[in-house]
SEMAR-554819 format. One line per 2 residues: for each residue x negated, y negated, z negated of N, C-alpha, C. Coordinates in pm, 1 decimal. Each point is the difference from the previous one (the first is absolute). Example, Ala and Ser with C-alpha at 12.3 -4.5 7.8 and 13.67 -1.06 7.14 Angstrom:
-1319.0:569.0:-780.0:89.0:-119.0:0.0:-90.0:-120.0:0.0; 35.0:-105.0:72.0:-82.0:-119.0:-6.0:77.0:-109.0:-73.0
//
This chain:
-7210.4:-5075.5:-4938.0:-56.9:46.1:-124.8:106.4:-9.6:-109.0; 6.7:99.7:-83.4:98.6:3.0:-108.0:-66.1:-47.9:-128.2
64.7:-92.4:-67.4:-50.6:-51.3:-126.4:90.4:49.3:-113.3; -60.6:52.3:-102.5:74.3:47.6:-116.3:-28.7:-91.8:-117.4
96.3:-12.7:-88.1:-20.9:-83.1:-117.4:-100.8:67.1:-92.2; -61.9:-79.3:-83.3:-97.8:54.6:-95.0:66.6:97.2:-95.9
123.6:-28.4:-34.5:71.9:88.0:-91.8:22.9:137.7:62.9; 38.7:4.4:126.4:23.1:129.1:64.9:-131.5:74.6:21.7
-108.0:-72.0:24.8:-131.2:64.3:13.1:-43.2:61.6:-132.6; 21.9:-70.1:-110.3:-34.8:53.2:-131.5:83.2:124.3:-32.1
128.0:-5.3:32.2:87.3:114.0:-23.6:-44.2:120.3:82.1; -31.9:-22.0:127.1:-47.7:107.5:87.1:-126.2:64.3:-57.1
-96.2:-82.8:-40.1:-125.5:51.6:-54.4:22.2:76.6:-130.1; 90.9:-48.8:-83.4:29.4:69.3:-126.1:64.7:135.5:26.2
92.4:4.6:94.7:65.3:126.2:34.0:-99.4:99.1:59.4; -87.4:-46.8:86.3:-99.2:88.2:61.7:-102.5:47.1:-102.8
-35.5:-85.1:-95.3:-93.4:40.8:-106.0:62.3:111.9:-82.5; 127.4:-15.0:-34.0:71.4:105.1:-73.4:6.2:128.8:81.2
22.2:-14.4:129.5:3.3:117.6:87.8:-134.4:71.7:-2.0; -109.3:-75.4:4.7:-132.8:60.3:-5.6:-21.0:71.5:-133.4
41.2:-62.1:-108.3:-20.2:58.0:-132.6:76.6:131.3:-17.2; 107.3:19.5:75.2:81.4:120.8:-10.5:-40.7:111.3:96.7
-109.2:-18.8:73.2:-47.5:104.4:91.1:-56.1:118.1:-78.7; -4.2:113.6:65.2:-61.4:118.3:-61.4:-151.5:-20.7:-5.7
-69.8:76.3:-85.1:-146.5:-12.8:-6.6:-68.5:26.9:134.6; 52.1:93.8:77.9:-58.2:30.0:131.2:16.2:-118.3:94.8
116.7:-62.6:-2.9:24.9:-115.0:86.6:-85.2:-119.1:-41.1; -15.5:-21.6:-130.7:-87.6:-107.9:-47.3:-144.0:25.9:41.0
-41.3:124.9:-2.3:-136.0:35.4:41.1:-21.8:-31.4:147.4; 97.8:29.8:83.2:-9.4:-32.1:143.6:-14.8:-150.1:18.6
82.7:-77.7:-68.4:-4.1:-145.8:11.8:-134.2:-54.3:-49.7; -48.0:50.0:-113.1:-127.8:-46.7:-54.6:-114.6:30.8:94.8
-2.3:120.4:54.4:-103.9:37.9:96.4:6.4:-89.6:122.6; 119.5:-26.5:46.3:20.4:-85.5:116.2:-51.9:-141.4:-24.2
35.2:-57.8:-113.3:-41.0:-137.7:-28.6:-149.0:-13.4:-29.2; -61.8:105.6:-49.2:-142.8:-4.0:-31.6:-88.1:40.7:116.9
59.6:45.3:109.8:-79.2:40.1:116.4:-58.1:-123.8:68.9; -107.1:21.4:71.3:-72.0:-111.4:62.5:87.0:-79.0:98.5
72.1:69.2:85.3:80.9:-68.4:101.1:150.0:-1.4:-32.0; 33.1:41.3:-122.6:138.5:2.4:-48.7:92.8:79.4:91.5
-49.5:111.3:49.1:83.2:94.2:73.1:-29.3:139.2:-52.9; 92.0:90.9:25.1:-16.2:137.1:-46.0:72.9:92.2:97.6
-55.0:118.6:19.7:66.5:100.0:83.6:78.9:92.9:-91.0; 128.3:11.8:30.1:88.6:84.7:-78.9:80.4:90.5:92.8
40.7:113.1:-51.5:88.1:89.0:73.7:136.5:-66.8:10.3; 46.8:-21.0:119.7:126.7:-72.8:17.8:120.4:77.8:-50.3
-11.8:131.1:-14.9:111.6:82.1:-44.7:2.0:22.8:-150.7; -95.3:-57.3:-70.8:-5.2:13.2:-145.0:115.3:-77.4:-63.6
57.7:56.5:-105.4:109.4:-68.9:-69.9:-45.8:-133.1:-57.9; -121.4:-2.5:-55.9:-51.6:-125.4:-56.8:-17.0:-105.4:107.9
-52.9:39.2:114.9:-18.7:-95.3:110.2:134.1:-54.6:46.3; 95.6:87.2:18.1:131.9:-44.6:45.1:66.3:-92.9:-101.6
-16.6:30.7:-128.9:57.6:-86.0:-104.1:-64.6:-138.3:2.5; -133.5:-4.4:5.0:-70.7:-128.3:0.5:33.8:-82.1:124.0
14.4:65.8:112.3:32.5:-68.1:125.0:143.6:-53.5:-2.5; 93.2:80.9:-43.3:140.8:-42.5:0.8:29.8:-107.3:-104.8
-82.0:-8.5:-103.5:20.4:-102.2:-103.4:-91.8:-120.6:17.6; -54.8:-14.5:117.8:-80.0:-116.3:39.5:-120.2:-25.8:-91.2
-71.4:106.6:-32.7:-125.5:-13.9:-72.6:-117.8:10.7:96.0; 18.5:76.4:107.0:-102.6:14.5:103.7:67.3:-14.3:136.4
-81.7:-22.7:102.5:51.5:-5.1:136.6:-106.8:53.0:95.1; 40.8:29.5:122.8:-92.9:46.0:102.5:-43.7:-120.2:83.5
-126.0:-42.5:-13.6:-44.1:-116.2:77.2:-26.6:32.6:145.9; -10.9:126.3:30.8:-28.2:42.4:136.9:57.1:139.6:19.1
-3.0:47.4:121.5:53.4:132.4:28.8:-108.9:106.6:8.3; -116.9:-26.8:-56.2:-108.7:97.0:2.7:29.0:113.8:-97.3
-17.7:121.2:47.8:16.5:115.6:-86.3:-90.8:111.0:48.8; -22.9:97.4:-84.0:-84.1:114.3:36.3:74.2:128.4:-32.6
-28.1:99.8:78.0:56.9:132.0:-23.3:-110.4:89.0:-55.2; 32.5:77.7:-99.4:-98.0:92.9:-54.3:28.9:139.5:55.0
-86.2:93.6:-35.5:14.7:136.3:50.5:127.6:68.4:-48.2; 46.9:-36.6:-117.0:123.5:61.7:-49.8:123.6:-80.3:40.0
-14.5:-85.9:99.7:109.1:-77.7:60.3:61.3:-103.7:-93.4; -72.9:-41.5:-103.7:44.2:-111.5:-82.5:-36.6:-128.8:72.2
84.2:-98.6:-11.6:-26.3:-127.8:64.2:-40.0:-101.7:-105.7; -116.2:-62.5:18.2:-44.9:-104.7:-91.1:14.7:-134.1:71.1
66.3:-92.7:-65.2:25.4:-131.7:56.8:-66.7:-104.0:-89.0; -45.8:-109.8:61.0:-63.7:-107.6:-74.9:108.5:-90.8:-57.8
-12.8:-28.1:-129.8:94.1:-87.9:-68.9:-75.8:-113.1:-68.6; 68.4:-112.0:-19.1:-56.3:-116.4:-68.8:102.2:-48.3:-102.6
-46.1:-72.4:-103.1:94.5:-50.0:-101.0:78.8:-119.8:51.9; 117.2:-18.1:-54.0:78.4:-119.2:31.6:-67.2:-121.3:-65.2
25.8:-118.8:52.6:-69.3:-120.6:-46.8:28.6:-30.6:-147.1; 121.3:24.6:-46.7:32.0:-27.5:-140.6:-81.8:88.9:-92.8
-33.8:121.1:45.7:-78.5:92.1:-81.5:-144.2:-48.9:-11.6; -52.1:-57.9:105.9:-135.4:-57.7:-3.1:-2.4:-118.4:-97.1
104.1:-82.4:2.3:9.3:-113.8:-92.2:9.2:47.4:-145.0; 76.3:105.3:-24.8:12.2:54.4:-134.6:-134.9:55.5:-46.8
-71.4:65.4:87.5:-132.9:54.1:-32.7:-97.6:-113.2:-33.3; 8.7:-109.4:73.3:-88.4:-114.2:-24.9:32.6:-68.6:-134.1
127.8:-7.2:-33.8:38.8:-69.6:-123.0:-2.1:89.3:-124.4; 22.5:130.9:16.2:4.2:91.0:-114.7:-75.2:130.8:30.9
-131.7:-5.4:14.6:-74.0:122.6:37.6:6.0:109.5:-106.1; 28.9:-35.0:-124.6:6.0:102.2:-106.3:114.3:98.9:22.7
99.2:-34.5:77.4:110.7:91.9:28.0:-43.8:117.4:87.1; -110.2:-15.6:70.5:-41.6:99.0:100.0:-113.2:88.9:-47.2
-21.2:9.7:-128.6:-106.7:85.4:-54.0:50.8:138.0:-29.3
//
């Protein structure tokens, strides 16, 4: 198990909070919908620019390999928020309105 100092944890959370604040309105909407959903998962098109951005910047992750194909051959994959995002939502819910 890796242990981080409290100072590095605070710095990480501050940097990630700033990263969230700089998201586009569409990306913030995806995150808000995700965090407010009953099971904290959401199906998104894996080829969407917003999805790829959120995934590559560690805001969301794929908890499983379940996906669905639609008639127009778009692929929807299930995504969940990263743990730091859940903690931020619990401590500062006003950011997600």
